[in-house]
N, C-alpha and C positions, 0 to 999 in steps of 0.2 A: 829383317828377312830371314827365314830359316831356308838354309840351303836344302835342296831335295836329297832325301836320303836314299841309299841302296833298298831295292825291294825285288821280293819273288812274286810274280803274277801270272794269271792264266793269260792266255794271248788275247781275250776280249777284254780284258781288264788294264791294259797298259795306261799308265796315267798321262794325262795331258802335259805338254811342254810347258813349264812355267817359264814366265819372264822374269830374268834376274836383272837387278839394277845395282849400280854401285858407285860410290863416290869417295872422295878424300879431301884433303885441305885445298888442293888446286881446283876443285870442282868436280863435275860429274865424269865418270869414267865411261869408256865405251866397253860394252860386252857383247863380244862374238861368242856364237853358238855352232856347235857341230854335232852330228849325231852318225853313228854307224852301227850296222849289225854283224855279230859274229856267230855264223852257224856252227852246230855242232854236228859233224859227220855222222851219217847212218842215224840220224835223229830228226825230228820236225822242230825239236827246241833250239831257240837262238837267244842270245843276250844283245839286249840294246845297250849301247854305250853313248850316254849324252856328256858332253863337256862344254863348260862355259869359261870363257877367258875374259876377265876384266883388265884394261889397260888404261893407266891414269894419264895426265897432260906430261908428266915427267918420264913417261916410258916404262914404269913399273908396271908388272903385270903378276896376277895371281888366278889360278884356275881352279875349278871343281869338277869332278867326274861322278856321274851317277851311273851305277850299274844296275839294269832291269832285266 
């Protein structure tokens, strides 16, 4: 499964949030998702930050962040 890349889009073309999955030797990992917007003062432009964090049964974790 490819990780979502950073992209620049118009407001009406924001891509849907993909569902990411992860697994390792001890089985499926849990994947948590969070998102927030960063507004740019004096402008209607904003940045969407999406972050997925996968955690396995041993407590190891890895994150991926997408900037839109």
